[in-house]
LUMKE-624161 format. One line per field, with one value per residue: residue number from 0; x, y, z of N, C-alpha, C, O, CB in turn. Coordinates in Angstrom, 2 decimals. Glycine has a CB too. Layout:
num <- [NUM/...]
n.xx <- [X/...]
n.yy <- [Y/...]
n.zz <- [Z/...]
ca.xx <- [X/...]
ca.yy <- [Y/...]
ca.zz <- [Z/...]
c.xx <- [X/...]
c.yy <- [Y/...]
c.zz <- [Z/...]
o.xx <- [X/...]
o.yy <- [Y/...]
o.zz <- [Z/...]
cb.xx <- [X/...]
cb.yy <- [Y/...]
cb.zz <- [Z/...]
END
This chain:
num <- [0/1/2/3/4/5/6/7/8/9/10/11/12/13/14/15/16/17/18/19/20/21/22/23/24/25/26/27/28/29/30/31/32/33/34/35/36/37/38/39/40/41/42/43/44/45/46/47/48/49/50/51/52/53/54/55/56/57/58/59/60/61/62/63/64/65/66/67/68/69/70/71/72/73/74/75/76/77/78/79/80/81/82/83/84/85/86/87/88/89/90/91/92/93/94/95/96/97/98/99/100/101/102/103/104/105/106/107/108/109/110/111/112/113/114/115/116/117/118/119/120/121/122/123/124/125/126/127/128/129/130/131/132/133/134/135/136/137/138/139/140/141/142/143/144/145/146/147/148/149/150/151/152/153/154/155/156/157/158/159/160/161/162/163/164/165/166/167/168/169]
n.xx <- [-157.66/-157.37/-155.04/-153.26/-153.07/-152.02/-149.71/-148.42/-146.90/-147.20/-147.52/-146.88/-145.53/-145.85/-143.38/-141.83/-141.32/-143.00/-145.02/-144.95/-146.25/-148.06/-151.60/-152.11/-153.71/-156.89/-158.47/-161.24/-164.02/-163.26/-163.46/-163.77/-161.32/-162.24/-162.56/-160.19/-159.72/-157.05/-154.91/-154.39/-151.37/-150.25/-149.34/-146.15/-146.75/-144.76/-144.00/-145.89/-145.75/-143.47/-143.53/-145.75/-144.78/-142.76/-144.47/-145.42/-143.01/-141.99/-144.13/-144.35/-141.73/-142.80/-145.36/-143.60/-142.15/-140.00/-137.47/-134.52/-134.85/-137.41/-136.50/-135.40/-136.35/-136.32/-135.48/-132.65/-133.78/-135.65/-139.27/-141.86/-145.27/-148.06/-151.94/-152.68/-150.37/-148.24/-145.14/-142.58/-139.17/-136.69/-135.22/-137.10/-139.51/-138.38/-137.84/-140.59/-141.66/-140.82/-141.49/-144.44/-144.44/-143.65/-145.55/-148.17/-148.04/-149.52/-149.75/-150.51/-150.57/-152.21/-153.00/-155.67/-157.74/-157.52/-157.11/-154.58/-152.75/-150.36/-148.22/-145.63/-143.15/-141.36/-137.70/-137.50/-139.03/-142.04/-144.93/-146.90/-150.06/-152.71/-155.03/-154.97/-155.12/-154.85/-154.85/-155.54/-155.56/-157.36/-158.95/-159.56/-160.69/-160.90/-159.50/-160.12/-158.85/-158.84/-156.70/-155.70/-153.09/-149.79/-147.37/-143.79/-141.07/-137.72/-135.83/-132.26/-130.33/-130.87/-132.05/-134.59/-136.37/-138.12/-139.11/-141.03/-143.64/-147.33/-149.53/-152.93/-156.24/-157.73]
n.yy <- [216.34/216.34/217.88/216.67/214.58/215.91/215.38/213.31/210.21/208.35/206.81/205.33/206.39/205.24/204.73/204.02/202.47/204.07/202.95/203.86/204.86/203.82/202.84/199.94/200.34/199.64/197.82/199.21/198.60/196.27/194.42/195.54/193.97/191.61/192.49/191.97/190.86/190.83/187.85/189.01/189.14/186.81/187.51/185.30/183.77/183.79/186.16/187.85/187.49/188.67/191.30/191.79/191.61/193.76/195.51/196.01/195.81/198.62/200.51/199.88/201.04/203.42/204.08/203.85/206.08/206.08/208.40/207.80/204.58/204.24/205.93/204.41/202.33/203.60/204.56/206.50/208.22/208.57/209.59/210.66/210.87/213.13/213.85/215.65/216.81/217.50/216.81/215.00/214.59/212.42/213.78/216.16/214.47/213.02/215.18/215.80/213.28/213.52/216.27/216.22/214.13/215.35/217.17/215.17/213.11/210.68/209.76/207.15/204.09/201.53/198.79/198.31/195.82/193.34/194.58/194.81/194.27/192.86/193.11/191.53/193.01/192.86/192.09/194.26/194.53/194.97/195.76/197.60/197.97/199.43/200.52/202.33/203.10/206.12/207.41/209.50/211.61/213.72/217.42/216.18/213.58/210.67/210.51/209.61/208.54/207.13/206.69/205.42/203.85/203.68/202.00/201.12/198.93/198.15/195.61/194.24/191.95/190.94/192.92/195.50/198.59/201.38/203.00/204.80/205.87/206.67/208.95/208.94/210.05/211.12]
n.zz <- [-115.41/-118.22/-119.11/-118.12/-119.68/-121.33/-121.16/-120.84/-122.31/-125.36/-128.10/-131.70/-134.78/-138.09/-139.42/-142.60/-146.29/-148.75/-151.36/-154.48/-157.66/-160.63/-161.31/-163.55/-166.51/-167.69/-169.75/-171.65/-170.36/-169.04/-165.71/-162.39/-160.41/-157.75/-154.46/-151.91/-148.66/-146.68/-144.80/-141.45/-139.76/-137.66/-134.42/-132.99/-130.29/-128.70/-129.72/-128.67/-125.82/-125.23/-125.79/-123.76/-121.58/-121.78/-122.45/-119.69/-117.92/-118.71/-117.70/-115.22/-114.63/-115.26/-113.25/-110.74/-110.86/-111.78/-114.12/-115.15/-115.48/-116.69/-119.13/-120.61/-121.88/-124.03/-127.48/-128.39/-131.14/-131.01/-131.53/-130.15/-130.39/-129.67/-129.70/-128.38/-127.84/-129.26/-131.59/-130.11/-129.20/-127.89/-125.60/-125.57/-124.07/-122.00/-120.58/-120.18/-118.98/-116.27/-115.45/-115.53/-113.72/-111.33/-111.01/-110.87/-109.02/-107.82/-110.35/-112.32/-114.70/-116.63/-118.71/-120.72/-119.80/-122.17/-124.61/-125.78/-128.33/-130.70/-133.46/-135.75/-137.56/-140.22/-139.65/-138.26/-136.00/-133.02/-133.65/-131.02/-129.86/-128.28/-125.42/-122.83/-119.52/-117.72/-114.41/-111.44/-108.68/-108.68/-107.23/-104.80/-105.46/-107.45/-110.79/-113.58/-116.93/-120.55/-123.29/-126.53/-127.96/-129.64/-130.38/-131.98/-131.27/-131.37/-132.26/-131.55/-131.27/-128.34/-127.70/-127.19/-127.84/-127.99/-130.45/-131.87/-131.32/-130.85/-129.95/-129.07/-129.23/-126.58]
ca.xx <- [-156.53/-157.23/-153.63/-151.75/-152.90/-150.86/-147.66/-148.35/-146.21/-147.87/-147.74/-145.90/-145.69/-145.15/-141.96/-141.98/-141.31/-144.09/-144.98/-145.55/-146.26/-149.68/-152.33/-152.15/-154.39/-157.67/-159.19/-162.56/-165.34/-163.18/-164.21/-162.81/-161.32/-163.57/-162.35/-160.23/-159.17/-155.59/-155.12/-153.06/-150.45/-150.32/-148.05/-145.92/-147.15/-143.30/-143.78/-146.70/-145.29/-142.14/-144.22/-147.08/-143.21/-141.99/-145.21/-145.36/-141.82/-142.11/-145.12/-144.03/-140.99/-143.44/-145.67/-142.92/-141.77/-138.50/-137.49/-133.59/-135.65/-138.16/-136.29/-134.12/-137.09/-136.84/-134.54/-131.80/-133.68/-137.29/-140.43/-143.19/-146.26/-149.46/-152.58/-152.72/-148.85/-147.40/-144.27/-141.67/-137.96/-136.15/-134.63/-138.52/-140.15/-137.93/-138.31/-142.38/-141.70/-140.31/-142.38/-145.82/-144.49/-143.76/-146.90/-149.04/-147.14/-149.73/-150.34/-150.70/-150.61/-152.75/-152.71/-157.02/-156.95/-158.12/-156.67/-153.31/-152.72/-149.00/-147.96/-144.60/-142.43/-140.44/-136.97/-137.39/-139.35/-142.87/-145.98/-147.33/-151.14/-153.92/-155.31/-154.30/-156.05/-153.98/-155.18/-154.59/-156.29/-157.54/-159.57/-159.55/-161.38/-159.82/-159.92/-159.25/-159.12/-158.18/-156.43/-155.33/-151.76/-148.92/-145.54/-143.32/-140.23/-137.39/-135.09/-131.33/-130.38/-131.69/-132.53/-135.59/-136.46/-139.27/-138.59/-141.89/-145.14/-148.22/-150.59/-154.09/-157.94/-157.36]
ca.yy <- [214.72/216.68/218.79/215.33/213.83/216.25/215.53/211.91/209.27/207.04/205.75/204.89/206.68/204.06/205.34/203.11/202.76/204.29/202.49/205.07/204.42/204.36/201.95/199.67/200.63/198.28/197.53/199.57/197.39/195.05/194.51/195.45/192.36/191.59/192.96/190.82/190.78/190.19/187.82/189.62/188.66/187.28/187.71/184.44/183.29/184.78/188.06/188.66/187.45/189.11/192.54/191.92/191.70/194.97/196.88/195.96/196.54/200.06/201.11/199.71/202.42/205.16/203.61/203.93/207.75/206.12/208.20/206.75/203.45/204.54/206.08/203.61/202.09/204.41/204.68/208.04/209.17/208.78/209.92/210.62/212.07/212.88/214.15/217.28/217.89/217.54/216.22/215.25/213.62/211.58/215.17/216.55/213.00/212.74/215.96/216.37/212.71/214.75/217.48/215.38/213.34/216.54/217.49/214.41/211.61/210.14/209.32/205.46/203.84/200.64/198.58/198.00/193.88/192.69/195.49/194.55/193.78/193.02/192.67/191.42/194.15/192.03/192.51/195.36/194.58/195.00/197.11/197.47/198.13/198.91/201.03/202.57/203.97/207.00/207.68/210.37/212.16/216.01/217.81/215.16/212.41/209.85/210.69/208.43/208.31/206.35/206.83/204.66/204.23/202.28/201.57/200.76/198.69/197.61/194.35/194.45/191.46/190.34/194.50/196.41/199.63/201.57/204.52/205.54/206.79/207.40/208.54/209.84/210.04/211.68]
ca.zz <- [-116.30/-119.88/-118.79/-117.68/-121.01/-122.63/-121.21/-120.85/-123.31/-126.52/-129.75/-132.68/-136.02/-138.81/-140.58/-144.41/-147.59/-149.47/-152.83/-155.69/-158.92/-161.39/-161.58/-164.74/-167.50/-167.49/-171.72/-171.75/-170.13/-167.71/-164.52/-161.31/-159.06/-156.27/-153.30/-150.74/-147.18/-146.52/-143.26/-140.30/-139.74/-136.33/-133.76/-132.14/-128.62/-128.16/-129.32/-127.82/-124.51/-125.02/-125.67/-123.11/-120.36/-122.14/-121.53/-117.78/-116.81/-119.29/-116.68/-113.89/-114.42/-115.05/-111.85/-109.87/-111.51/-112.54/-115.35/-115.89/-115.68/-118.02/-120.60/-121.01/-122.98/-125.19/-128.58/-129.01/-132.10/-130.42/-132.05/-129.66/-131.35/-129.03/-130.30/-127.82/-127.18/-130.38/-131.60/-129.33/-129.40/-126.51/-124.43/-124.42/-123.45/-120.73/-119.34/-120.26/-117.64/-115.05/-114.85/-115.28/-111.78/-110.17/-110.77/-110.64/-108.07/-107.63/-111.50/-112.35/-115.94/-116.51/-119.80/-120.02/-120.23/-123.63/-125.49/-126.32/-129.84/-130.76/-135.00/-136.17/-138.26/-140.47/-140.13/-137.20/-134.37/-133.36/-133.36/-129.99/-129.93/-126.94/-124.89/-121.29/-118.29/-116.26/-112.53/-110.59/-107.51/-108.63/-106.09/-103.74/-105.61/-108.28/-112.20/-114.62/-118.19/-121.17/-124.10/-127.23/-128.53/-131.09/-130.19/-132.48/-131.15/-133.23/-131.64/-132.04/-130.46/-127.14/-126.58/-127.67/-127.35/-128.77/-131.67/-132.49/-130.41/-131.09/-128.57/-129.60/-128.87/-125.22]
c.xx <- [-156.18/-155.68/-152.62/-152.20/-151.99/-149.78/-147.92/-147.86/-147.45/-147.90/-147.02/-146.13/-145.25/-144.47/-141.71/-141.56/-142.73/-144.30/-146.00/-145.31/-147.84/-150.09/-151.74/-153.38/-155.33/-158.37/-160.94/-163.64/-164.90/-163.52/-163.41/-162.56/-161.94/-161.86/-161.67/-159.70/-157.93/-156.00/-154.19/-152.24/-150.20/-149.31/-147.50/-146.81/-146.09/-143.24/-144.60/-146.38/-144.32/-142.88/-145.35/-145.58/-142.88/-142.97/-145.05/-144.20/-141.57/-143.07/-144.92/-143.00/-141.75/-144.38/-144.44/-142.33/-140.72/-138.15/-136.11/-134.22/-136.12/-137.90/-135.10/-134.66/-136.84/-135.47/-134.16/-132.72/-135.39/-138.24/-141.54/-144.51/-147.84/-150.35/-152.70/-151.38/-148.14/-146.38/-143.32/-140.55/-137.27/-136.08/-136.26/-139.23/-139.49/-138.66/-140.04/-142.44/-141.75/-141.36/-144.00/-145.52/-144.42/-145.10/-148.29/-148.58/-147.75/-150.25/-150.15/-151.12/-151.11/-153.56/-154.51/-156.88/-158.25/-157.52/-155.17/-153.13/-150.87/-148.65/-146.50/-144.31/-140.88/-139.31/-136.13/-137.63/-140.74/-143.67/-146.89/-148.77/-152.19/-154.71/-155.15/-155.48/-154.96/-155.56/-154.43/-155.74/-156.57/-158.82/-160.33/-160.54/-160.18/-160.19/-159.03/-159.77/-158.16/-158.06/-155.82/-153.63/-151.14/-147.79/-145.16/-141.37/-139.61/-135.80/-134.01/-130.42/-131.31/-132.44/-133.17/-135.63/-137.42/-138.49/-139.49/-143.36/-145.83/-149.35/-151.55/-155.87/-157.83/-158.50]
c.yy <- [214.99/217.14/217.56/214.56/214.37/215.93/214.47/211.34/208.61/207.05/206.19/205.10/206.19/204.45/203.77/203.17/202.89/203.92/203.36/204.39/204.08/203.16/201.56/200.23/199.99/198.71/198.03/198.42/196.12/195.53/194.62/194.40/192.72/191.80/192.20/191.05/190.19/189.38/188.64/188.84/188.37/187.23/186.36/184.73/183.96/185.70/188.84/188.71/188.59/191.15/192.77/192.06/193.29/196.23/197.09/196.75/198.19/201.03/200.78/200.95/203.79/204.93/204.04/205.53/207.65/206.85/207.70/205.84/203.71/204.61/205.27/202.51/202.08/204.35/205.85/208.54/208.98/209.38/209.68/211.87/211.84/214.04/215.19/217.95/218.13/216.34/216.39/214.26/213.08/212.61/215.58/215.16/213.36/214.12/216.05/214.70/213.19/215.16/216.70/214.83/214.28/217.52/216.31/213.31/210.99/209.06/207.67/205.20/202.57/200.15/198.18/196.71/193.78/193.58/195.24/193.64/193.99/192.27/192.90/192.82/193.46/192.66/193.80/194.96/194.38/195.96/196.78/198.33/198.25/200.32/200.99/203.31/204.48/207.74/208.78/211.04/213.76/216.44/216.32/213.67/212.09/210.23/210.20/208.72/207.39/206.70/205.23/205.31/203.25/202.79/200.83/200.50/198.33/196.58/194.83/193.41/191.03/192.16/194.95/197.78/200.50/203.13/204.52/205.34/207.39/207.47/209.34/209.20/209.95/212.75]
c.zz <- [-117.60/-120.11/-118.43/-118.67/-121.72/-122.00/-120.82/-122.44/-124.26/-127.47/-130.46/-134.27/-136.93/-140.08/-141.80/-145.34/-148.02/-151.02/-153.79/-157.19/-159.77/-161.49/-163.13/-165.46/-167.60/-169.29/-170.72/-171.17/-169.13/-166.70/-163.18/-160.83/-157.63/-155.38/-152.12/-149.85/-146.99/-145.01/-142.59/-140.32/-138.36/-135.89/-133.06/-130.85/-128.37/-128.48/-129.06/-126.54/-124.12/-124.66/-124.51/-121.89/-120.72/-121.98/-119.69/-117.42/-117.46/-118.10/-115.63/-113.40/-114.10/-113.42/-111.18/-110.06/-112.06/-113.46/-115.53/-115.85/-116.81/-119.38/-121.11/-122.06/-124.06/-125.81/-128.33/-129.76/-131.83/-131.06/-131.44/-130.27/-130.16/-129.39/-129.41/-127.38/-128.47/-130.63/-130.69/-129.44/-127.90/-125.29/-123.91/-124.25/-122.43/-119.83/-119.23/-118.91/-116.61/-114.64/-114.76/-113.55/-110.80/-109.92/-110.03/-109.70/-107.98/-109.14/-112.05/-113.97/-115.89/-118.08/-119.68/-120.69/-121.50/-124.58/-126.09/-127.35/-130.64/-132.51/-135.46/-137.28/-138.80/-140.65/-139.24/-136.41/-134.23/-133.63/-132.03/-130.40/-128.71/-126.41/-123.13/-120.72/-117.30/-115.26/-112.31/-109.52/-108.04/-107.53/-105.47/-104.36/-107.11/-109.43/-113.28/-116.21/-118.88/-122.60/-124.81/-127.76/-128.96/-130.23/-131.08/-131.61/-132.13/-131.69/-132.58/-130.98/-129.44/-126.83/-127.99/-127.30/-128.67/-129.18/-131.68/-131.69/-130.54/-130.12/-128.58/-128.33/-126.74/-124.77]
o.xx <- [-155.27/-155.10/-151.39/-151.61/-151.25/-148.74/-147.35/-148.26/-148.57/-148.91/-146.43/-146.74/-144.05/-144.82/-141.43/-141.22/-143.57/-143.73/-147.23/-144.43/-148.81/-149.27/-151.13/-154.19/-154.77/-158.62/-161.50/-163.91/-165.64/-163.86/-162.50/-163.52/-162.03/-160.69/-162.45/-158.74/-157.81/-156.86/-153.17/-152.36/-149.93/-148.30/-148.40/-147.41/-146.34/-142.54/-144.52/-146.59/-144.31/-142.73/-145.80/-145.72/-142.75/-142.70/-144.72/-144.16/-140.97/-142.69/-145.40/-143.12/-141.58/-144.01/-144.59/-142.08/-140.21/-138.42/-136.25/-134.81/-135.52/-138.38/-134.15/-133.94/-136.93/-134.45/-135.07/-132.92/-136.21/-137.59/-142.28/-144.58/-148.46/-149.84/-152.99/-151.19/-147.43/-146.52/-143.01/-140.86/-137.62/-136.67/-136.73/-139.80/-140.09/-139.51/-140.60/-143.19/-142.80/-142.08/-144.59/-146.17/-144.92/-145.46/-149.06/-149.21/-147.13/-150.86/-148.96/-151.90/-150.53/-154.46/-154.82/-156.23/-159.44/-157.47/-154.96/-153.31/-150.37/-148.83/-146.04/-145.24/-139.78/-139.27/-134.97/-136.71/-141.17/-143.20/-147.55/-148.67/-152.53/-154.91/-155.18/-156.42/-154.35/-156.66/-153.29/-156.91/-155.93/-159.57/-161.36/-161.00/-159.24/-161.41/-157.87/-160.91/-157.12/-159.07/-155.55/-153.16/-151.56/-147.56/-145.84/-140.59/-140.04/-135.21/-134.14/-129.85/-132.48/-133.18/-132.78/-134.88/-137.39/-137.75/-139.48/-143.92/-145.65/-149.97/-151.34/-156.24/-157.87/-158.40]
o.yy <- [214.45/216.83/217.61/213.48/213.81/216.37/214.55/211.83/208.42/207.67/207.24/204.29/206.45/204.49/202.64/204.34/202.03/204.61/203.49/203.64/204.23/202.27/202.36/200.66/198.90/199.84/197.54/197.41/195.28/196.70/193.84/193.64/193.67/191.45/191.75/191.75/188.98/189.77/188.98/187.78/189.33/186.98/185.98/185.77/184.95/186.49/190.07/189.76/189.26/191.90/193.90/193.13/194.02/197.38/197.97/197.86/198.98/202.13/201.54/201.64/204.72/205.62/205.26/206.06/208.56/206.14/206.78/206.15/203.52/204.04/205.54/201.90/201.22/204.17/206.60/209.68/209.37/210.40/208.77/213.09/210.80/215.16/216.10/219.04/219.13/215.22/217.52/213.11/213.64/212.43/215.51/215.45/214.20/214.17/216.37/214.88/213.30/214.72/216.77/215.07/214.19/218.28/216.52/212.30/209.93/207.99/207.37/205.99/202.01/200.82/197.74/196.44/194.09/193.02/195.80/192.42/195.05/191.07/194.03/193.50/193.45/193.60/194.22/194.78/193.64/197.07/195.75/199.28/197.21/201.17/200.02/203.90/203.84/208.26/209.08/210.80/214.76/215.55/215.72/212.86/212.73/210.43/210.31/209.05/206.92/207.00/204.22/206.44/202.10/203.82/199.82/201.43/198.12/196.98/195.41/193.91/190.78/192.45/194.90/198.14/200.28/203.93/203.48/204.24/208.60/206.54/210.48/208.49/209.00/213.33]
o.zz <- [-118.22/-121.15/-118.50/-118.60/-122.52/-122.49/-119.73/-123.50/-123.78/-127.79/-130.25/-134.96/-137.04/-141.26/-141.42/-145.53/-147.76/-151.87/-153.83/-157.62/-159.02/-161.73/-163.84/-164.64/-167.67/-169.72/-169.74/-171.82/-168.61/-166.51/-162.92/-160.71/-156.85/-155.57/-151.28/-150.17/-147.17/-144.23/-143.19/-140.93/-137.64/-136.55/-132.30/-130.56/-127.69/-127.84/-129.08/-125.93/-123.09/-123.69/-124.36/-121.29/-119.74/-121.63/-118.90/-116.88/-116.73/-117.73/-114.79/-112.38/-113.30/-112.47/-111.18/-108.98/-112.72/-114.43/-116.34/-116.88/-117.87/-120.36/-121.85/-122.86/-124.93/-125.14/-127.99/-129.33/-132.67/-131.30/-131.80/-130.45/-129.92/-129.44/-130.19/-126.85/-128.56/-130.14/-130.31/-129.76/-126.86/-124.22/-122.77/-125.30/-121.75/-118.93/-118.18/-117.95/-115.98/-113.75/-113.67/-112.53/-109.68/-109.01/-109.09/-110.03/-107.93/-109.09/-111.90/-114.50/-114.96/-118.59/-118.57/-121.70/-121.55/-125.67/-127.17/-127.27/-131.00/-132.72/-135.59/-137.71/-138.24/-141.45/-139.31/-135.62/-135.12/-133.86/-132.02/-131.17/-128.16/-127.28/-122.38/-121.24/-116.44/-115.46/-112.66/-109.82/-107.70/-107.12/-105.76/-103.56/-107.60/-109.44/-113.67/-116.53/-118.40/-123.22/-124.16/-127.90/-128.86/-129.60/-131.29/-131.40/-133.27/-130.69/-133.66/-130.00/-129.72/-125.89/-129.16/-126.40/-129.88/-128.61/-131.02/-131.76/-130.48/-129.60/-128.17/-127.39/-125.96/-123.69]
cb.xx <- [-157.44/-158.39/-153.79/-151.61/-154.03/-150.66/-146.35/-149.88/-145.28/-148.99/-149.12/-145.75/-145.51/-146.14/-139.78/-142.85/-140.56/-144.24/-145.40/-144.49/-145.38/-149.81/-153.79/-152.02/-153.89/-159.11/-159.05/-162.77/-165.78/-161.86/-165.07/-163.03/-159.35/-165.06/-163.43/-159.79/-160.03/-154.05/-154.98/-153.25/-149.67/-151.07/-148.20/-144.51/-147.22/-142.03/-143.31/-147.91/-144.68/-140.82/-144.82/-148.70/-141.35/-141.39/-147.07/-145.08/-139.93/-142.99/-146.36/-143.38/-140.26/-144.98/-145.97/-142.04/-141.57/-138.14/-137.91/-132.29/-136.63/-138.55/-136.06/-133.35/-137.80/-137.55/-134.98/-130.34/-132.75/-137.43/-140.53/-142.89/-146.67/-149.39/-153.40/-153.66/-147.46/-146.69/-143.98/-142.19/-136.74/-134.46/-133.55/-139.91/-139.85/-136.10/-137.62/-143.73/-140.98/-139.46/-142.35/-146.00/-143.06/-142.61/-147.21/-149.51/-146.55/-150.18/-149.83/-152.18/-149.43/-153.45/-151.32/-158.52/-157.21/-159.91/-156.79/-152.56/-154.11/-148.23/-148.94/-144.59/-142.23/-140.71/-137.59/-137.94/-138.98/-143.11/-147.18/-146.30/-151.31/-152.92/-156.10/-152.70/-157.31/-152.50/-154.61/-153.63/-155.30/-158.41/-160.65/-160.30/-163.41/-159.74/-160.13/-159.73/-159.21/-158.66/-155.80/-156.54/-150.91/-148.76/-145.01/-143.85/-140.25/-136.46/-135.78/-131.12/-129.82/-130.36/-130.87/-136.71/-134.94/-141.01/-137.80/-141.86/-145.24/-148.54/-150.03/-154.25/-158.98/-155.84]
cb.yy <- [212.97/218.11/220.09/214.24/213.74/217.86/216.65/211.36/207.98/206.64/205.69/203.48/207.51/202.96/205.69/203.08/201.79/205.51/200.85/206.81/203.21/205.24/202.41/198.38/200.62/198.15/194.68/199.87/196.55/194.40/193.36/196.08/191.75/189.31/193.33/189.65/190.04/191.59/186.45/189.82/189.28/186.77/188.87/184.41/181.57/184.56/188.94/188.33/186.17/188.63/192.73/190.40/190.33/194.84/196.66/194.22/195.45/199.96/200.90/198.23/202.70/205.77/201.98/202.73/209.03/205.10/209.35/206.40/203.14/205.47/207.56/202.84/202.60/206.01/204.50/207.94/208.87/209.50/209.49/210.78/211.29/212.74/213.38/217.40/216.96/218.77/216.25/215.36/214.49/210.86/217.03/217.87/211.35/212.61/217.57/216.18/212.14/216.09/219.10/213.76/212.27/217.56/217.93/214.03/211.47/210.66/210.28/204.81/204.03/200.95/197.55/198.99/191.92/192.68/196.75/194.21/195.01/192.13/193.54/190.01/195.58/191.28/192.67/196.39/196.01/194.48/197.39/197.89/197.34/198.10/201.01/203.58/202.87/208.96/206.38/211.66/212.02/217.00/219.12/215.99/212.62/208.27/212.05/206.48/209.49/205.22/207.96/204.46/204.83/202.61/200.75/201.49/198.23/199.88/192.58/195.96/191.83/189.38/195.97/195.96/200.11/201.47/204.73/205.14/207.46/207.12/208.66/209.29/207.95/212.42]
cb.zz <- [-116.61/-120.43/-117.26/-115.87/-121.84/-123.29/-120.19/-120.38/-122.41/-126.62/-130.69/-132.43/-136.20/-139.16/-139.19/-145.14/-148.34/-149.31/-152.90/-155.64/-158.78/-163.04/-161.36/-164.81/-168.43/-165.65/-172.88/-173.22/-171.84/-167.27/-164.49/-160.37/-158.48/-155.78/-152.99/-150.92/-146.32/-146.39/-142.65/-138.73/-140.39/-135.54/-132.69/-131.95/-127.94/-128.45/-130.23/-127.85/-124.31/-126.88/-126.94/-123.17/-120.92/-123.68/-121.79/-116.94/-116.85/-121.01/-116.78/-113.73/-115.68/-116.85/-111.68/-109.88/-110.54/-113.11/-116.13/-115.46/-114.75/-117.95/-120.96/-119.60/-123.06/-124.87/-129.96/-130.03/-133.74/-129.29/-133.05/-128.05/-133.78/-127.41/-130.76/-126.44/-125.87/-130.27/-132.52/-128.14/-130.33/-126.75/-125.51/-125.17/-124.08/-120.74/-119.46/-122.80/-117.41/-115.45/-116.11/-116.67/-111.22/-110.51/-112.23/-111.77/-106.73/-106.67/-112.47/-111.12/-116.64/-115.33/-120.19/-120.29/-118.28/-123.86/-124.80/-125.42/-130.78/-129.23/-136.03/-136.65/-137.04/-141.40/-141.24/-137.15/-133.60/-132.96/-134.84/-128.87/-130.65/-125.23/-125.50/-121.18/-117.30/-117.16/-111.25/-111.64/-105.97/-110.85/-106.48/-102.21/-105.82/-108.19/-112.45/-114.14/-118.80/-120.93/-123.87/-128.24/-127.72/-133.56/-128.90/-133.57/-130.45/-135.41/-131.77/-132.22/-130.31/-125.49/-125.64/-127.38/-126.89/-127.84/-133.15/-134.01/-129.69/-132.19/-127.05/-131.94/-129.91/-125.29]
END
């Protein structure tokens, strides 16, 4: 299964502005401000439902081994980061899926129940985080394994495309 996972897709590279600068100097004897925890930006029910639907559609195409339909969910400038397989672009990801499906025609992916988390990305789309389970038959028995992922979805009008994937913990 480990070799299979090296071919699998999944999770999102965080690209965005990085704040640079220096901390203001504190006068001698000044206290450090108390640490506060910023509230998590909750995804609206509508955004969560949209991303859950996109996840289901994406992996229905994966489970059907429909490479053209599967790839229609990815942006042309895709960056796919995989902890075992490295970085791949759109064409390399497409080739990896085709190879995976040829080597493991019975492979399936399911989202681990309760693992879906969705966070809005202001002015861009959403971040989709979860745990997935891949299964296939190896040496006559079911072989399954979980991995984690982050996908960054960009929304343009009514169209959503995955621009970054980070797949890890294989």
